[in-house]
PAZAPA-4460 file (N, C-alpha, C; in steps of 0.05 Angstrom, whole numbers, plus 32768, in hexadecimal, padded with zeros to 4 digits):
% residues 198
    n_x    n_y    n_z   ca_x   ca_y   ca_z    c_x    c_y    c_z   seq   type   mol
   8011   7FE8   8000   8000   8000   8000   8012   8019   8000     1      M     A
   800B   802C   7FEF   801B   8044   7FED   8014   8057   8005     2      T     A
   8026   8069   800A   8022   807C   8020   800A   808D   801A     3      T     A
   8006   8095   8001   7FEF   80A5   7FF9   7FD5   8097   7FFE     4      E     A
   7FD4   807D   7FF7   7FBB   806D   7FFB   7FB5   806A   8018     5      R     A
   7FCA   8064   8028   7FC6   8061   8044   7FBB   807B   8051     6      E     A
   7FC6   8092   8048   7FBD   80AC   8052   7FA0   80B0   804A     7      A     A
   7F98   80A8   8032   7F7D   80AC   8029   7F69   809B   8039     8      K     A
   7F71   8082   803E   7F5F   8070   804E   7F5B   807C   806A     9      I     A
   7F71   8085   8076   7F6F   8091   8090   7F5D   80AA   8090    10      N     A
   7F61   80BB   807C   7F51   80D3   807A   7F34   80CE   8077    11      R     A
   7F2D   80BB   8065   7F11   80B4   8060   7F04   80A8   8079    12      V     A
   7F12   8095   8085   7F07   8088   809D   7F03   809C   80B4    13      L     A
   7F15   80AF   80B6   7F13   80C3   80CC   7EFC   80D7   80C8    14      N     A
   7EF0   80D6   80B0   7ED9   80E7   80AA   7EBF   80D8   80AA    15      H     A
   7EC0   80BD   80AE   7EA8   80AD   80AD   7E96   80B4   80C5    16      R     A
   7E7C   80B4   80C0   7E68   80BC   80D4   7E59   80A4   80DE    17      Q     A
   7E5F   809A   80F6   7E52   8082   8100   7E35   8086   8109    18      P     A
   7E2C   809F   8109   7E11   80A5   8113   7DFF   80B2   80FF    19      D     A
   7E05   80AD   80E5   7DF5   80B8   80CF   7DF2   80A1   80BA    20      L     A
   7DD9   809B   80B3   7DD5   8086   809F   7DBC   808C   808F    21      T     A
   7DB9   807D   8079   7DA0   807F   8069   7D94   8063   8066    22      I     A
   7D7A   8064   8061   7D6B   804B   805B   7D5F   804F   803F    23      V     A
   7D63   803C   802D   7D56   803B   8014   7D40   8026   8015    24      M     A
   7D27   802E   8013   7D11   801B   8014   7D06   8015   7FF9    25      E     A
   7D08   7FFD   7FEF   7CFC   7FF4   7FD6   7D04   8005   7FBE    26      N     A
   7D1D   800E   7FBE   7D27   801D   7FA7   7D2E   800A   7F91    27      V     A
   7D23   800F   7F79   7D25   7FFC   7F63   7D3E   8001   7F52    28      H     A
   7D41   801A   7F4A   7D55   8020   7F35   7D72   801E   7F3F    29      D     A
   7D81   800C   7F33   7D9D   8008   7F3C   7DAE   8021   7F39    30      P     A
   7DA7   8033   7F25   7DB5   804C   7F22   7DB0   805F   7F3A    31      H     A
   7D97   805F   7F43   7D91   806F   7F5B   7DA0   8064   7F73    32      N     A
   7DA1   804A   7F76   7DAF   803E   7F8D   7DCD   8045   7F8C    33      I     A
   7DD9   8043   7F74   7DF5   8049   7F72   7DFA   8066   7F78    34      A     A
   7DE9   8078   7F6E   7DEC   8094   7F73   7DEA   809B   7F91    35      A     A
   7DD7   808F   7F9E   7DD4   8093   7FBB   7DED   808A   7FCA    36      V     A
   7DF7   8073   7FC2   7E0F   8068   7FD0   7E27   807B   7FCC    37      M     A
   7E2A   8086   7FB4   7E40   8099   7FB0   7E3E   80B1   7FC2    38      R     A
   7E26   80BB   7FC5   7E22   80D2   7FD7   7E28   80CB   7FF3    39      T     A
   7E1F   80B3   7FFC   7E25   80AA   8017   7E43   80A9   801C    40      C     A
   7E51   809E   800A   7E6E   809D   800D   7E7A   80B9   800E    41      D     A
   7E70   80CB   7FFD   7E7A   80E6   7FFB   7E77   80F6   8015    42      A     A
   7E62   80F1   8024   7E5E   8100   803D   7E67   80F1   8056    43      V     A
   7E73   80D9   8052   7E7E   80CB   8068   7E6C   80B7   8076    44      G     A
   7E56   80B0   8069   7E45   809B   8074   7E53   8080   806F    45      I     A
   7E54   806F   8084   7E60   8055   8081   7E4C   803F   807C    46      Q     A
   7E36   803F   808B   7E23   8029   8088   7E08   8033   807E    47      E     A
   7DFC   8023   806D   7DE1   802A   8063   7DCF   8011   8066    48      I     A
   7DB5   8017   8066   7DA1   8001   8068   7D91   8000   804F    49      F     A
   7D8E   7FE8   8044   7D7E   7FE4   802C   7D67   7FD2   8034    50      V     A
   7D4F   7FDC   8033   7D37   7FCE   803B   7D26   7FC8   8022    51      L     A
   7D23   7FAE   801D   7D13   7FA6   8005   7CFC   7F94   800F    52      N     A
   7CE4   7F9E   8010   7CCD   7F8E   8018   7CBB   7F89   8000    53      T     A
   7CC0   7F96   7FEA   7CAF   7F93   7FD2   7CBD   7F89   7FBA    54      Q     A
   7CD8   7F89   7FBB   7CE8   7F80   7FA4   7CFD   7F6D   7FAE    55      I     A
   7D09   7F5F   7F9B   7D1E   7F4B   7FA2   7D36   7F5A   7FAF    56      S     A
   7D43   7F4C   7FC1   7D5B   7F57   7FCE   7D70   7F5C   7FB9    57      T     A
   7D7D   7F73   7FBA   7D94   7F78   7FA8   7DAC   7F67   7FB0    58      H     A
   7DB4   7F56   7F9F   7DCA   7F44   7FA6   7DE5   7F50   7FA0    59      K     A
   7DE5   7F64   7F8E   7DFF   7F6E   7F86   7DFD   7F8D   7F85    60      K     A
   7E11   7F9A   7F91   7E11   7FB7   7F91   7E28   7FC2   7F81    61      F     A
   7E37   7FB1   7F74   7E4D   7FBB   7F64   7E68   7FB1   7F6E    62      G     A
   7E7C   7FB1   7F5C   7E96   7FA8   7F62   7EA3   7FB8   7F79    63      K     A
   7EB1   7FAB   7F8A   7EBE   7FB9   7FA1   7ED8   7FC6   7F97    64      K     A
   7ED4   7FDD   7F8C   7EEB   7FED   7F82   7EE3   800A   7F83    65      S     A
   7EF6   801B   7F7C   7EF1   8037   7F7C   7EDB   803F   7F69    66      S     A
   7ED5   802E   7F55   7EC0   8034   7F42   7EA4   8032   7F4E    67      A     A
   7EA2   8025   7F65   7E88   8021   7F72   7E89   8029   7F8F    68      S     A
   7E77   803A   7F98   7E76   8042   7FB4   7E6F   802A   7FC6    69      A     A
   7E62   8016   7FBA   7E59   7FFF   7FCB   7E71   7FF1   7FD8    70      A     A
   7E88   7FF2   7FCB   7EA0   7FE5   7FD6   7EAA   7FF2   7FEF    71      G     A
   7EA1   800B   7FF5   7EAB   801A   800C   7E96   801D   8021    72      W     A
   7E7E   8012   801D   7E68   8014   8030   7E62   7FFA   803D    73      L     A
   7E57   7FFB   8055   7E4C   7FE4   8063   7E2E   7FE4   805E    74      T     A
   7E24   7FCF   8050   7E09   7FCF   8046   7DF9   7FB9   8056    75      I     A
   7DE4   7FC2   8063   7DD2   7FAF   8071   7DB9   7FAC   8062    76      H     A
   7DB2   7F93   805A   7D9A   7F8E   804B   7D85   7F80   805B    77      Q     A
   7D6C   7F89   8058   7D56   7F7E   8067   7D3E   7F7A   8054    78      F     A
   7D2D   7F66   805A   7D14   7F63   804B   7CFC   7F64   805F    79      N     A
   7D02   7F6D   8077   7CED   7F70   808C   7CF1   7F8B   8099    80      N     A
   7CDB   7F9B   8099   7CDD   7FB6   80A3   7CE3   7FB7   80C1    81      T     A
   7CD5   7FA6   80D1   7CDA   7FA6   80EE   7CF7   7F9F   80F5    82      D     A
   7D02   7F8B   80E7   7D1E   7F83   80EC   7D31   7F9A   80E4    83      A     A
   7D2C   7FA7   80CE   7D3D   7FBD   80C5   7D3C   7FD4   80DA    84      C     A
   7D24   7FDC   80E2   7D21   7FF2   80F5   7D2F   7FEB   8110    85      I     A
   7D2B   7FD2   8118   7D38   7FC9   8131   7D56   7FCC   8130    86      A     A
   7D62   7FC5   811A   7D7F   7FC7   8116   7D87   7FE5   8116    87      A     A
   7D78   7FF6   810A   7D7E   8012   8109   7D7C   801F   8124    88      I     A
   7D68   8018   8133   7D63   8023   814E   7D7A   801D   8161    89      R     A
   7D8A   8009   815C   7DA0   8002   816E   7DB6   8018   816D    90      K     A
   7DB7   8027   8158   7DCD   803A   8155   7DC3   8057   8150    91      K     A
   7DAB   805A   8146   7DA1   8074   813E   7D89   807C   814E    92      Y     A
   7D8A   8093   815A   7D74   809C   816C   7D5C   80A7   815D    93      S     A
   7D60   80B1   8145   7D4A   80BD   8136   7D49   80B0   811A    94      K     A
   7D31   80AD   8110   7D2C   80A3   80F4   7D19   80B7   80E7    95      I     A
   7D22   80C3   80D1   7D11   80D6   80C3   7D0D   80CC   80A6    96      Y     A
   7CF5   80CF   809C   7CEF   80C6   8081   7CE8   80DE   806F    97      A     A
   7CF0   80DC   8056   7CE7   80EF   8042   7CCA   80E8   803B    98      T     A
   7CB8   80FA   8042   7C9B   80F4   803E   7C8B   810E   8040    99      H     A
   7C7B   8113   802C   7C6A   812B   802B   7C51   8127   803B   100      L     A
   7C54   8126   8055   7C3D   8122   8067   7C34   813B   8075   101      G     A
   7C1E   8139   8083   7C13   8151   8091   7C26   815E   80A5   102      E     A
   7C36   814D   80B2   7C48   8158   80C7   7C65   8159   80BE   103      H     A
   7C6A   8157   80A4   7C85   8158   809A   7C91   8174   809E   104      A     A
   7CAB   8174   80A5   7CBA   818D   80A9   7CCF   8190   8093   105      V     A
   7CD9   81A8   8090   7CEE   81AD   807D   7D07   819E   8084   106      S     A
   7D15   8195   8070   7D2F   8188   8074   7D41   8199   8086   107      L     A
   7D3F   81B3   8083   7D51   81C6   8092   7D4A   81C9   80AF   108      Y     A
   7D34   81BD   80B7   7D2C   81BD   80D3   7D36   81A4   80E2   109      E     A
   7D40   8191   80D3   7D4A   8178   80E0   7D65   817E   80EE   110      L     A
   7D68   8171   8105   7D82   8172   8113   7D91   8159   810C   111      K     A
   7DA4   815B   80FB   7DB2   8144   80F1   7DCE   8141   80FD   112      M     A
   7DD3   814D   8114   7DEC   8149   8122   7DE8   8133   8137   113      T     A
   7DCF   8129   813B   7DCA   8113   814D   7DCA   80F9   813C   114      E     A
   7DCB   80E2   8149   7DCB   80C9   813A   7DB0   80C6   812B   115      P     A
   7DB2   80C7   8111   7D9A   80C8   8101   7D9B   80B5   80E8   116      V     A
   7D84   80A9   80E2   7D80   8099   80CA   7D6C   80A7   80B9   117      A     A
   7D72   80AA   809F   7D60   80B8   808C   7D55   80A4   8078   118      L     A
   7D3B   80A2   8076   7D2E   808E   8065   7D25   809A   804A   119      V     A
   7D2D   808D   8035   7D25   8095   801A   7D16   807E   800D   120      F     A
   7CFE   8083   8002   7CED   806E   7FF8   7CEF   8069   7FDA   121      G     A
   7CDD   8057   7FD2   7CDB   804F   7FB6   7CD7   8067   7FA3   122      N     A
   7CE1   8064   7F8B   7CE0   8079   7F77   7CC4   8083   7F71   123      E     A
   7CB0   8071   7F73   7C95   8077   7F6A   7C82   807D   7F81   124      H     A
   7C84   806E   7F96   7C70   8071   7FAC   7C7C   807B   7FC6   125      V     A
   7C96   807F   7FC7   7CA2   808A   7FDF   7CA5   8075   7FF5   126      G     A
   7CA7   807F   800E   7CAA   806E   8025   7C90   8061   802C   127      V     A
   7C90   8047   8033   7C77   8039   8039   7C6B   8042   8054   128      T     A
   7C51   803E   8057   7C44   8044   8070   7C50   8034   8087   129      K     A
   7C57   801B   8081   7C63   800A   8096   7C7D   8016   80A1   130      E     A
   7C8D   8020   808F   7CA7   802C   8098   7CA2   8047   80A5   131      C     A
   7C90   8056   809A   7C8A   8071   80A6   7C81   806E   80C3   132      L     A
   7C73   8059   80C9   7C68   8055   80E4   7C7F   8053   80F9   133      A     A
   7C97   804C   80F0   7CAE   8049   8102   7CBF   8062   8104   134      H     A
   7CB9   8076   80F3   7CCA   808E   80F2   7CC2   80A2   8107   135      C     A
   7CD6   80B2   810F   7CD1   80C7   8123   7CC7   80E1   8116   136      D     A
   7CC7   80E2   80FC   7CBD   80FA   80EE   7CC2   80F8   80D1   137      G     A
   7CB5   810A   80C2   7CB8   810C   80A5   7CC3   8127   809D   138      N     A
   7CD1   8127   8087   7CDC   8141   807E   7CD9   8143   805F   139      F     A
   7CD9   815C   8056   7CD8   8162   803A   7CEF   8174   8032   140      I     A
   7CF6   8173   8019   7D0A   8186   800F   7CFB   819D   8002   141      I     A
   7CFE   81B5   800C   7CEF   81CC   8002   7CF3   81CF   7FE4   142      P     A
   7CDD   81D4   7FD6   7CDE   81D8   7FB9   7CCA   81ED   7FB1   143      Q     A
   7CCF   81FB   7F9B   7CBD   8210   7F92   7CB5   820C   7F75   144      V     A
   7CBB   81F4   7F6A   7CB4   81EF   7F4F   7C99   81E1   7F4C   145      G     A
   7C91   81DB   7F33   7C78   81CD   7F2E   7C79   81B0   7F36   146      M     A
   7C90   81A3   7F33   7C93   8187   7F3A   7C9A   8186   7F58   147      V     A
   7C8B   8175   7F67   7C8E   8175   7F84   7C9F   815E   7F8F   148      Q     A
   7CB0   8153   7F7E   7CC2   813D   7F88   7CDC   813E   7F78   149      S     A
   7CF0   8133   7F85   7D0B   8130   7F79   7D11   8112   7F75   150      L     A
   7D22   810C   7F62   7D2C   80F1   7F60   7D38   80E9   7F7B   151      N     A
   7D36   80D0   7F82   7D40   80C7   7F9C   7D5E   80CC   7FA0   152      I     A
   7D6D   80C8   7F8B   7D8A   80CD   7F8E   7D90   80EB   7F93   153      S     A
   7D81   80FC   7F86   7D84   8119   7F89   7D7B   8121   7FA5   154      V     A
   7D63   8116   7FAE   7D59   811C   7FC8   7D6C   8114   7FDE   155      A     A
   7D78   80FD   7FDA   7D8B   80F2   7FEE   7DA4   8104   7FEF   156      C     A
   7DAE   810D   7FD7   7DC5   811E   7FD7   7DC0   8139   7FE4   157      A     A
   7DA9   8145   7FDE   7DA2   815E   7FEB   7DA1   815B   8009   158      V     A
   7D94   8146   8012   7D90   8141   802F   7DAB   813C   803D   159      T     A
   7DBB   812B   8031   7DD5   8124   803E   7DE8   813B   803E   160      L     A
   7DE7   814D   802B   7DF9   8164   802C   7DEF   8179   8040   161      Y     A
   7DD6   8178   8047   7DCD   8189   805D   7DD7   817D   8077   162      E     A
   7DD6   8162   8079   7DE2   8155   8091   7E00   815A   8093   163      A     A
   7E0D   8159   807C   7E2A   815F   807B   7E30   817B   8085   164      F     A
   7E1F   818F   807B   7E23   81AA   8084   7E20   81AD   80A2   165      R     A
   7E0B   81A1   80AD   7E07   81A4   80CA   7E1D   8197   80D9   166      Q     A
   7E26   8180   80D0   7E3B   8171   80DE   7E56   817F   80DB   167      R     A
   7E5B   818B   80C4   7E74   8199   80C0   7E75   81B0   80D4   168      M     A
   7E5F   81BF   80D7   7E5F   81D5   80EA   7E63   81CC   8107   169      L     A
   7E59   81B3   810D   7E5C   81A8   8128   7E77   819B   812D   170      A     A
   7E88   819B   8119   7EA3   8190   811C   7EA6   8173   8118   171      G     A
   7E92   8166   810C   7E92   8149   8108   7EA6   8140   80F2   172      Y     A
   7EB0   8153   80E2   7EC2   814C   80CD   7EDE   8158   80D2   173      Y     A
   7EE5   8159   80EB   7EFF   8165   80F3   7F16   8154   80EC   174      S     A
   7F11   813A   80E6   7F27   8127   80E1   7F2C   8116   80F9   175      G     A
   7F1F   811C   810F   7F21   810C   8127   7F10   80F3   8124   176      E     A
   7F1B   80DC   8129   7F0D   80C3   8125   7EF3   80C1   8134   177      R     A
   7EDD   80BA   8126   7EC3   80B7   8132   7EB9   809A   8132   178      R     A
   7EC3   808A   8120   7EBB   806E   8120   7EC6   8060   8138   179      L     A
   7EB8   804C   8143   7EC3   803B   8158   7EDE   802E   814E   180      P     A
   7EF1   802B   8161   7F0B   8021   815A   7F0B   8007   814A   181      Q     A
   7EFB   7FF4   8154   7EFA   7FDA   8147   7EF0   7FDC   812A   182      E     A
   7EDB   7FEB   8126   7ED0   7FEF   810B   7EE4   7FFD   80F9   183      Q     A
   7EF1   8012   8104   7F05   8020   80F5   7F1B   800E   80EB   184      W     A
   7F24   7FFD   80FD   7F3B   7FEB   80F7   7F32   7FD6   80E2   185      Q     A
   7F1A   7FCB   80E5   7F10   7FB7   80D2   7F0E   7FC3   80B6   186      T     A
   7F03   7FDB   80B5   7F00   7FE7   809A   7F1B   7FEE   808E   187      L     A
   7F2D   7FF8   809E   7F48   7FFF   8094   7F56   7FE6   8089   188      A     A
   7F53   7FD0   8097   7F5F   7FB7   808D   7F52   7FAE   8073   189      T     A
   7F38   7FAE   8072   7F29   7FA6   805A   7F2F   7FB8   8042   190      N     A
   7F2F   7FD1   8047   7F35   7FE4   8031   7F51   7FE1   8026   191      W     A
   7F63   7FDA   8038   7F7F   7FD7   8030   7F83   7FBF   801D   192      G     A
   7F70   7FAD   801C   7F71   7F96   800B   7F69   7F9B   7FEE   193      L     A
   7F5B   7FB1   7FEA   7F52   7FB8   7FCE   7F6B   7FBF   7FBE   194      Y     A
   7F6C   7FB4   7FA6   7F84   7FB8   7F96   7F84   7FD0   7F84   195      G     A
   7F6F   7FE1   7F86   7F6D   7FF8   7F74   7F6F   8012   7F84   196      E     A
   7F7A   8026   7F78   7F7B   8040   7F84   7F5F   804C   7F84   197      E     A
   7F57   805A   7F9A   7F3D   8067   7F9C   7F3F   8082   7F90   198      A     A
***
């Protein structure tokens, strides 16, 4: 391993956010999935949750290389909503879903410096009622156009960069390690085994 690669792995791992995650529920389009994963990697999310209750489980997320963000993420797959939510609740104190409901608040009102999971639903019908019942609240991305929705990958990017902004201001990207030591070491070892430059 080159000195440059070792420095990059250390830098990336020291910016990983152990208390920020996303949930993709019944997302069909593999291009959307790939785009969401790239954004997650870009803002320092390490683990994501993929919940498929209406479609077949995604068996493959892409080659583990710099060409695919999937190789750098920890992906948890579920086909049962209760089991997925139970796993999320072990680490994240709040779960918010993108949903245009009566009590939905603006994205910019969310406090995303606390341990939070953000749920993004299916491209056509959004987050299911079953999943919404487990959430602590709903949020919308403010818009002033004729079309009242964004593509899931765009909505996720907008949302995660607001989380990034809040966390940056709170000092969460100072370069001081935030991942638990054991997880940090495991990832460092695994990433060092990849034979391609990132």
